[in-house]
Residue frames as a rotation matrix with the C-alpha (Angstrom) as fourth column:
MET 1
-0.190 0.540 -0.820 -7.00
-0.285 -0.830 -0.480 -9.88
-0.940 0.142 0.311 13.39
ILE 2
-0.748 -0.164 -0.643 -6.53
-0.658 0.061 0.750 -11.40
-0.084 0.985 -0.153 9.94
HIS 3
-0.844 0.393 -0.365 -8.87
0.225 0.877 0.425 -14.30
0.487 0.277 -0.828 10.71
ASN 4
-0.714 0.626 -0.313 -11.50
0.193 -0.254 -0.948 -12.29
-0.673 -0.737 0.061 12.58
LYS 5
-0.281 0.690 0.667 -14.87
0.957 0.253 0.142 -12.41
-0.071 0.678 -0.732 10.76
TYR 6
0.603 0.552 -0.576 -15.74
0.561 -0.807 -0.185 -8.85
-0.567 -0.211 -0.796 11.78
TRP 7
0.011 -0.681 -0.732 -12.57
-0.245 -0.711 0.659 -7.28
-0.969 0.172 -0.175 10.36
GLN 8
-0.788 -0.245 0.564 -12.79
0.420 0.455 0.785 -9.34
-0.449 0.856 -0.256 7.18
ALA 9
0.088 0.914 0.397 -16.34
0.995 -0.059 -0.084 -8.14
-0.053 0.402 -0.914 6.57
PHE 10
0.573 0.099 -0.813 -15.46
0.300 -0.949 0.097 -4.56
-0.762 -0.300 -0.574 7.53
PHE 11
-0.323 -0.810 -0.490 -12.52
-0.257 -0.424 0.869 -4.30
-0.911 0.406 -0.071 5.14
ALA 12
-0.748 0.109 0.655 -14.46
0.606 0.514 0.607 -6.04
-0.271 0.851 -0.450 2.35
LEU 13
0.118 0.952 0.283 -17.64
0.991 -0.132 0.030 -3.98
0.066 0.277 -0.959 2.55
SER 14
0.293 0.060 -0.954 -16.50
0.539 -0.835 0.113 -0.57
-0.790 -0.547 -0.277 3.77
PRO 15
-0.765 -0.575 -0.291 -14.77
0.127 -0.577 0.807 0.67
-0.632 0.580 0.514 0.57
ILE 16
-0.703 0.574 0.419 -17.89
0.587 0.136 0.798 -0.05
0.402 0.807 -0.432 -1.49
ILE 17
0.273 0.850 -0.451 -20.28
0.961 -0.222 0.163 1.43
0.039 -0.478 -0.878 1.08
ILE 18
0.017 -0.330 -0.944 -18.15
0.432 -0.849 0.304 4.54
-0.902 -0.413 0.128 1.55
LEU 19
-0.921 -0.292 0.258 -17.94
0.341 -0.283 0.896 5.00
-0.188 0.914 0.360 -2.22
PHE 20
-0.238 0.916 0.322 -21.73
0.774 -0.021 0.632 5.19
0.586 0.400 -0.704 -2.38
ILE 21
0.447 0.349 -0.824 -21.86
0.822 -0.523 0.225 7.51
-0.352 -0.778 -0.520 0.64
MET 22
-0.467 -0.710 -0.527 -19.25
0.357 -0.697 0.622 9.72
-0.809 0.102 0.579 -1.00
MET 23
-0.824 0.240 0.513 -21.24
0.491 -0.149 0.858 9.84
0.282 0.959 0.005 -4.23
LEU 24
0.252 0.952 -0.171 -24.35
0.901 -0.167 0.399 10.77
0.352 -0.254 -0.901 -2.26
GLY 25
0.232 -0.254 -0.939 -22.38
0.636 -0.691 0.344 13.52
-0.736 -0.677 0.001 -0.47
TYR 26
-0.829 -0.555 0.065 -21.14
0.382 -0.478 0.791 14.81
-0.408 0.680 0.609 -3.81
PHE 27
-0.452 0.736 0.504 -24.68
0.660 -0.104 0.744 15.06
0.600 0.669 -0.439 -5.14
VAL 28
0.504 0.565 -0.653 -25.79
0.859 -0.408 0.309 16.87
-0.092 -0.717 -0.691 -1.97
PHE 29
-0.248 -0.700 -0.670 -22.87
0.465 -0.693 0.551 19.26
-0.850 -0.174 0.497 -2.42
LEU 30
-0.895 -0.084 0.439 -23.75
0.445 -0.257 0.858 19.79
0.041 0.963 0.267 -6.06
PHE 31
0.042 0.990 0.136 -27.40
0.844 -0.108 0.525 20.42
0.535 0.093 -0.840 -5.18
SER 32
0.426 0.095 -0.900 -26.42
0.746 -0.599 0.290 22.93
-0.511 -0.795 -0.326 -2.49
VAL 33
-0.654 -0.694 -0.302 -24.17
0.346 -0.629 0.696 24.80
-0.673 0.351 0.652 -4.94
LEU 34
-0.771 0.395 0.499 -26.85
0.494 -0.122 0.861 24.87
0.401 0.910 -0.101 -7.63
SER 35
0.286 0.930 -0.229 -29.51
0.893 -0.173 0.415 26.00
0.346 -0.323 -0.881 -5.16
ASN 36
0.443 -0.197 -0.874 -27.26
0.532 -0.727 0.434 28.88
-0.721 -0.658 -0.217 -4.02
ILE 37
-0.098 -0.488 0.867 -26.42
0.989 -0.141 0.032 30.27
0.107 0.861 0.497 -7.45
PRO 38
0.669 0.322 0.670 -27.77
0.330 -0.936 0.120 33.78
0.666 0.141 -0.733 -6.66
GLU 39
0.920 -0.382 -0.087 -25.54
-0.034 -0.298 0.954 33.94
-0.390 -0.875 -0.287 -3.58
LEU 40
0.157 -0.900 0.407 -22.57
0.754 0.376 0.539 32.78
-0.638 0.223 0.737 -5.64
GLU 41
0.152 -0.055 0.987 -23.22
0.870 -0.466 -0.160 35.48
0.468 0.883 -0.023 -8.24
GLN 42
0.918 0.235 0.318 -23.39
0.073 -0.891 0.448 38.22
0.389 -0.388 -0.836 -5.62
ALA 43
0.664 -0.743 0.077 -20.06
-0.202 -0.079 0.976 37.25
-0.719 -0.664 -0.203 -4.03
ARG 44
0.957 -0.259 -0.133 -17.85
-0.104 0.123 -0.987 37.72
0.272 0.958 0.091 -7.06
ASN 45
0.226 -0.961 0.161 -14.52
-0.667 -0.273 -0.693 38.26
0.710 0.049 -0.702 -5.31
GLU 46
-0.691 -0.447 0.568 -14.85
-0.723 0.439 -0.533 35.90
-0.011 -0.779 -0.627 -2.34
PRO 47
-0.577 0.482 -0.659 -16.43
0.021 0.816 0.578 32.47
0.817 0.320 -0.481 -2.16
PRO 48
0.304 0.760 0.574 -19.42
-0.683 -0.246 0.688 32.07
0.665 -0.601 0.444 0.14
GLU 49
-0.329 -0.467 0.821 -18.89
-0.937 0.267 -0.224 30.36
-0.115 -0.843 -0.526 3.49
LEU 50
0.549 0.624 0.556 -21.16
-0.539 0.773 -0.336 27.43
-0.639 -0.116 0.760 2.66
PHE 51
0.874 -0.256 -0.412 -19.10
-0.299 0.386 -0.873 26.57
0.383 0.886 0.261 -0.39
VAL 52
-0.103 -0.982 0.159 -15.82
-0.735 -0.033 -0.678 26.63
0.671 -0.187 -0.718 1.55
GLN 53
-0.137 0.119 0.983 -17.29
-0.885 0.431 -0.176 24.48
-0.445 -0.894 0.046 4.35
TRP 54
0.835 0.513 0.200 -18.53
-0.358 0.782 -0.509 21.85
-0.418 0.354 0.837 1.89
ILE 55
0.616 -0.680 -0.398 -15.22
-0.379 0.186 -0.906 21.73
0.691 0.709 -0.143 0.05
GLY 56
-0.287 -0.756 0.589 -13.30
-0.897 -0.003 -0.441 21.32
0.335 -0.655 -0.677 3.32
SER 57
0.086 0.393 0.915 -15.51
-0.702 0.676 -0.224 18.49
-0.707 -0.623 0.334 4.56
PHE 58
0.939 0.248 -0.238 -15.39
-0.340 0.570 -0.748 16.84
-0.049 0.783 0.620 1.13
PHE 59
0.230 -0.937 -0.262 -11.57
-0.575 0.086 -0.814 16.76
0.785 0.338 -0.519 1.21
ILE 60
-0.355 -0.294 0.887 -11.58
-0.919 0.283 -0.274 15.31
-0.171 -0.913 -0.371 4.73
VAL 61
0.547 0.636 0.545 -13.89
-0.482 0.771 -0.416 12.51
-0.684 -0.035 0.728 3.58
ILE 62
0.830 -0.313 -0.462 -11.72
-0.366 0.319 -0.874 11.85
0.421 0.895 0.150 0.52
PHE 63
-0.189 -0.954 0.231 -8.64
-0.825 0.026 -0.565 11.58
0.533 -0.297 -0.792 2.75
LEU 64
-0.181 0.199 0.963 -10.43
-0.790 0.553 -0.262 9.11
-0.585 -0.809 0.057 5.06
VAL 65
0.855 0.518 0.037 -11.60
-0.371 0.660 -0.654 7.02
-0.363 0.545 0.756 2.09
ILE 66
0.461 -0.771 -0.439 -8.05
-0.549 0.141 -0.824 6.85
0.697 0.621 -0.358 0.74
LEU 67
-0.449 -0.624 0.640 -6.75
-0.886 0.220 -0.407 5.70
0.113 -0.750 -0.652 4.14
LEU 68
0.172 0.610 0.773 -9.50
-0.619 0.678 -0.397 3.08
-0.766 -0.411 0.494 4.43
SER 69
0.914 0.168 -0.370 -8.88
-0.404 0.461 -0.790 1.81
0.038 0.871 0.489 0.89
VAL 70
0.041 -0.974 -0.221 -5.14
-0.688 0.133 -0.713 1.44
0.725 0.181 -0.665 1.49
ALA 71
-0.442 -0.147 0.885 -5.78
-0.848 0.391 -0.358 -0.32
-0.294 -0.908 -0.297 4.82
SER 72
0.577 0.731 0.364 -8.23
-0.506 0.670 -0.543 -2.67
-0.641 0.129 0.757 3.10
LEU 73
0.719 -0.384 -0.579 -5.74
-0.508 0.277 -0.815 -3.38
0.473 0.881 0.004 0.31
VAL 74
-0.366 -0.909 0.198 -2.96
-0.789 0.190 -0.584 -4.21
0.493 -0.370 -0.787 2.78
PHE 75
-0.146 0.396 0.906 -5.30
-0.803 0.487 -0.343 -6.33
-0.577 -0.778 0.247 4.91
PHE 76
0.808 0.569 0.152 -6.42
-0.374 0.694 -0.615 -8.50
-0.455 0.440 0.774 2.00
ILE 77
0.436 -0.742 -0.510 -2.94
-0.584 0.198 -0.787 -8.84
0.685 0.641 -0.347 0.49
VAL 78
-0.533 -0.617 0.579 -1.65
-0.837 0.285 -0.467 -10.09
0.123 -0.733 -0.669 3.85
HIS 79
0.154 0.676 0.720 -4.65
-0.646 0.621 -0.444 -12.43
-0.748 -0.397 0.533 4.13
ALA 80
0.887 0.190 -0.420 -4.07
-0.458 0.471 -0.754 -13.80
0.054 0.861 0.506 0.62
VAL 81
-0.014 -0.972 -0.236 -0.37
-0.725 0.172 -0.666 -14.39
0.688 0.162 -0.707 1.29
GLN 82
-0.670 -0.234 0.704 -1.24
-0.720 0.434 -0.542 -16.32
-0.179 -0.870 -0.459 4.46
ASN 83
0.416 0.905 0.094 -4.06
-0.820 0.418 -0.391 -18.28
-0.394 0.085 0.915 2.81
PRO 84
-0.456 -0.658 0.599 -2.91
-0.351 0.752 0.558 -21.92
-0.817 0.044 -0.574 2.36
ASN 85
0.352 0.681 0.642 -5.56
0.401 0.511 -0.761 -22.52
-0.846 0.525 -0.093 -0.34
LEU 86
0.943 0.035 -0.332 -3.77
-0.241 -0.614 -0.751 -20.14
-0.230 0.788 -0.571 -2.73
LYS 87
0.122 -0.981 0.150 -0.37
-0.482 0.073 0.873 -21.88
-0.867 -0.179 -0.464 -2.69
GLN 88
-0.143 -0.150 0.978 -1.09
0.618 0.759 0.207 -24.03
-0.773 0.634 -0.016 -5.75
GLY 89
0.197 0.194 0.961 -0.64
0.972 -0.167 -0.166 -22.46
0.128 0.967 -0.222 -9.16
ASN 90
-0.771 -0.470 0.429 -0.77
0.488 -0.870 -0.076 -18.74
0.409 0.151 0.900 -9.76
MET 91
0.241 0.969 -0.055 -3.90
0.776 -0.158 0.610 -18.01
0.583 -0.190 -0.790 -7.73
LEU 92
0.206 -0.222 -0.953 -2.02
0.813 -0.504 0.293 -15.83
-0.545 -0.835 0.077 -5.23
LEU 93
-0.822 -0.561 -0.100 -0.62
0.383 -0.673 0.632 -13.66
-0.422 0.481 0.768 -8.00
LEU 94
-0.528 0.711 0.464 -4.03
0.563 -0.115 0.818 -13.48
0.635 0.694 -0.340 -9.66
TRP 95
0.435 0.740 -0.513 -5.74
0.876 -0.216 0.432 -12.30
0.209 -0.637 -0.742 -6.47
ILE 96
-0.090 -0.535 -0.840 -3.07
0.652 -0.669 0.356 -9.71
-0.753 -0.516 0.409 -5.69
LEU 97
-0.946 -0.222 0.237 -3.29
0.321 -0.529 0.785 -8.29
-0.049 0.819 0.572 -9.21
LEU 98
-0.148 0.972 0.185 -7.07
0.705 -0.028 0.709 -8.25
0.693 0.235 -0.681 -8.89
PHE 99
0.347 0.216 -0.913 -6.77
0.882 -0.406 0.240 -6.30
-0.319 -0.888 -0.331 -5.62
ILE 100
-0.507 -0.672 -0.539 -4.46
0.448 -0.740 0.502 -3.75
-0.736 0.013 0.677 -7.20
PHE 101
-0.984 0.010 0.175 -6.27
0.157 -0.400 0.903 -3.20
0.079 0.916 0.393 -10.49
VAL 102
-0.242 0.968 0.063 -9.91
0.463 0.058 0.884 -3.59
0.853 0.243 -0.462 -9.45
GLY 103
-0.675 -0.115 0.729 -9.65
-0.437 -0.734 -0.520 -2.19
0.595 -0.670 0.445 -5.92
GLY 104
-0.584 0.474 0.659 -12.55
-0.737 0.029 -0.675 -2.54
-0.339 -0.880 0.333 -3.50
LEU 105
0.491 0.790 -0.366 -14.57
-0.871 0.450 -0.198 -4.72
0.008 0.416 0.909 -5.85
GLY 106
0.062 -0.572 -0.818 -11.72
-0.367 0.749 -0.551 -7.25
0.928 0.334 -0.163 -6.07
GLU 107
-0.874 -0.376 0.307 -11.47
-0.391 0.171 -0.904 -7.36
0.287 -0.911 -0.297 -2.29
LEU 108
-0.111 0.925 0.362 -15.22
-0.907 0.055 -0.417 -7.92
-0.406 -0.375 0.834 -2.02
ILE 109
0.566 0.276 -0.777 -15.03
-0.676 0.695 -0.246 -10.78
0.472 0.664 0.580 -4.55
TYR 110
-0.434 -0.798 -0.418 -12.07
-0.279 0.560 -0.780 -12.33
0.857 -0.222 -0.466 -2.69
TRP 111
-0.747 0.191 0.636 -13.96
-0.651 -0.020 -0.759 -12.11
-0.132 -0.981 0.139 0.60
LEU 112
0.305 0.952 0.037 -17.02
-0.903 0.302 -0.307 -13.81
-0.303 0.060 0.951 -0.90
VAL 113
0.617 -0.051 -0.785 -15.16
-0.520 0.722 -0.456 -16.49
0.590 0.690 0.419 -2.88
GLU 114
-0.140 -0.850 -0.508 -12.16
-0.052 0.519 -0.853 -17.36
0.989 -0.093 -0.117 -0.73
ILE 115
-0.902 -0.240 0.358 -13.32
-0.337 -0.126 -0.933 -16.57
0.269 -0.963 0.032 2.79
VAL 116
-0.248 0.892 0.379 -17.10
-0.908 -0.078 -0.411 -16.81
-0.337 -0.446 0.829 3.14
SER 117
0.545 0.497 -0.675 -17.59
-0.734 0.672 -0.098 -19.79
0.405 0.549 0.731 0.83
LYS 118
-0.247 -0.709 -0.661 -14.62
-0.121 0.699 -0.705 -21.70
0.961 -0.094 -0.259 2.31
ARG 119
-0.816 0.007 0.578 -15.85
-0.573 -0.144 -0.807 -20.90
0.078 -0.990 0.122 5.82
SER 120
0.199 0.964 0.176 -19.25
-0.952 0.233 -0.199 -22.42
-0.232 -0.128 0.964 5.07
GLU 121
0.431 -0.132 -0.893 -17.57
-0.434 0.837 -0.333 -25.48
0.791 0.531 0.304 3.50
ASN 122
-0.663 -0.735 -0.141 -15.42
-0.174 0.335 -0.926 -25.96
0.728 -0.589 -0.350 6.61
ASP 123
-0.532 0.554 0.640 -18.48
-0.822 -0.157 -0.547 -25.62
-0.202 -0.817 0.539 8.85
GLN 124
0.536 0.766 -0.355 -20.27
-0.832 0.551 -0.068 -28.36
0.143 0.332 0.932 6.88
LEU 125
0.071 -0.600 -0.797 -17.27
-0.263 0.760 -0.595 -30.71
0.962 0.252 -0.103 7.15
GLU 126
-0.848 -0.454 0.273 -17.13
-0.341 0.074 -0.937 -30.42
0.405 -0.888 -0.217 10.93
């Protein structure tokens, strides 16, 4: 699974794509709340059903994004540890710190620099 092109691309691209989808969902939620201000003002003691439904679905999506981000982090740390090209110097430590502090963007950069570019170099050598 670690060396499968599909899973490498999935775990590299999905945190970034889901971040943009989540931002889009947030703006849709915000627009729906702002467009229903009269309904919100009328229901002073209890929140309207639409608001509660959006909040519930938003938390479910946040939970799924957190799970996907952690899975992506673990996947790329395991891949970096098993990568024989990172044994010289401190490159392994650098990549792992990049994964931890930069998150999905660091994993995307690792995928492009260490996997895709090396894969094309190996294809040209053969």
